[in-house]
N, C-alpha and C positions, 0 to 999 in steps of 0.2 A: 859919792859913796862907793866904796870898794867892798866886795864880798870876799872874805877869807874863809877857806876851808881848813880848819885846824883839826888834824885827824891822827889818832893813835890806832894803827891797824896792823899788827904783826903778821896776820895771815891773810889779809885782804878783804874779809867779809865786812868789816866796819867801813872800809874805804868805799865799797860798793854802795852801801846805804848813804853814807855821807855825800858821795858824788851825786846821788839822785836828789837829795835835798838842796845842796849848794848849787848844783847845775840848774835846778828849777827856779832858784832865786836870781841867778845871773850866770850866763854861760861863759863868762870871762872872770873866773875866780882866781885868787891867789892861794895856792896850796902850801900849807905849813905841815910838814910830815914830822910828827912828834916821835916817830920810830927811827928817824935818821939821826944817829949819834954824832954825825959830823956837822950838823946844822947848828949855827950859833943862834939859839933861841932868844938870847938876851937882845939881839938886834931886831927882833920881830916886834913891831910897834904899830898900833892902830890909832885912829882918831874916833871921837864920839859919833862921827857921821858914818863910820864903817859898821858892817855886820859881819860877825864871825859865826860860822857853823862849827861848833866844837863837838867832835864825835869820838866816843870811846866804846870799847866793848865792856860788858859786865863780866867780871871775873869773880865768881862766887858771891855775886850780889854787891860788889864794890868796884870802884874805879881802880884800875891797875896802878900800883904805887909809882911805877916809872912814869906813867902818864901824868900823875899828880905833880911829880918833881919837875917834869919838863914843861908842863903848862904854867907852873909857877914862875918860869923864867920869861914868859911872854908878857908884853906890856899892853893890856887892854885899853887903858886910857879912856874909859867910858864908852867904848864901842858896845853896840847891842849884840847880845849873844843868843843863838839858837842852840840848845843842847840836844844832842842825839846820843842815845844809849842803845847799843846793839847787843842782843842776846840770842842764843841759839838753842836753848833747851827748855828750862822750866820757868825762870823768873829773873827780873832785873833787880829786885829788892831795893837796896838803898843807893844804887848806882847813880840815879838821876839827882837825888837830893845831895849826895856827896859832890857830884860834878857841879851842881849849882854853887855850893860853898867854895869850891876850888876856883871856879870861874870868877866869882865875885872877888875873891882874894887877889886874883890876877888883874883886877880892874875892869871887869866886864859888867854890863847891865843885862841881866837875863830877861828876855821878853817872850821866849817860847821854849818848849821842851817836848820831846817825843821819844818813845821807846819803840824800837823796830826789831824785827826778826831777820836774822841771816843764818846761813848754814853754820852749824856748830864747828868750831875750829879744830876740835879733836875727834869727836864722834860724828863724823860727816853724815851719818844716816839721819841725824836730827836736823830738821829744817833744810833738807837737801834741796839744792837749787834755788834757795831763797837768798836775796829778794827776787821774787818773780814779777811777772807783768802786773798782777793785781797789787802787789806791794808797791811797785813803782807808781802806779796810778794813785794809790792812797798817799804816798809821800809827795807826789806832785800836788795833790789837793791840799795837803798840809802846808806846803810851800806857798801855795796861792793864798791861804789864810794869813800866812806871815806877811806876804806882800801887801795885803789889805791893811794889816796892822801897821806896817811901816809907812804906807801912804797916809794913814790917818794920824801919823805921829803918835801912836799909842805905845808908850813905854811901860805899860803896866806889867807887873810880874805875874807869871802863872802860878797856880797852886801845884806844887810838884810833890808827888807821892814819895814816901820814904820815911825813915826814922832817924832821929838825932837823939842819942848817939847812934852811929851806924852800927850795923851788925859787926861782930868781931871778925877781923881779918884772919886769914889763915885757913882753918877748916881742915878738911881731909887732904891727905897727900895724894899725888897723882900716881905714885908707884907704891907697891906693898913694901912694908918695912919688916925685916926679920926681928924676931924676939927670941928670948931664951927657950920658949916653948916650941919653936920651929925645929923640926928634925929632918924634914924633907919637903920639897916643893908640894904644896897642896895639902899637907898633913893637918895644918891648922884649920883649914876650911872644912875638913871632914869631921873634925872633933865635935 
């Protein structure tokens, strides 16, 4: 059995959480960086004896589209998957259930899932310093439960929260957008 850490972490927060989970399962993991555009993901292939810790951030309650595209290139071949969703502010909404669907489409068998907090990637004051020592201890306990499940050869699927259909992608823009009503900076907000 090999443990693969498949992670999409543009700013590093998801990688920290993912490393805590994967490292607690096996300190000799194979890392697959979904943010590396030069990596040939179609060459990444597992066996049904392997375990993959698949970690993504929640972007407005969804899996980032680029992570979906790249994970779909990987060949799970029946490997067991532990899903990790990382969020830094308010909620992860449909991220885990969407990640479950994407992982299954890529050929994985989902056996566990967790949502964890890390420092927000843009507004750093939210969840600053997370994951912290308490988070690390909780993630190590979660990994211990996964180890027990693996030893018992329990491949049952967890009940994962979220909605199908997922919440609509998109949402609010990260930067203000000028309209015809705008006459000067801040004038619209004062109206």
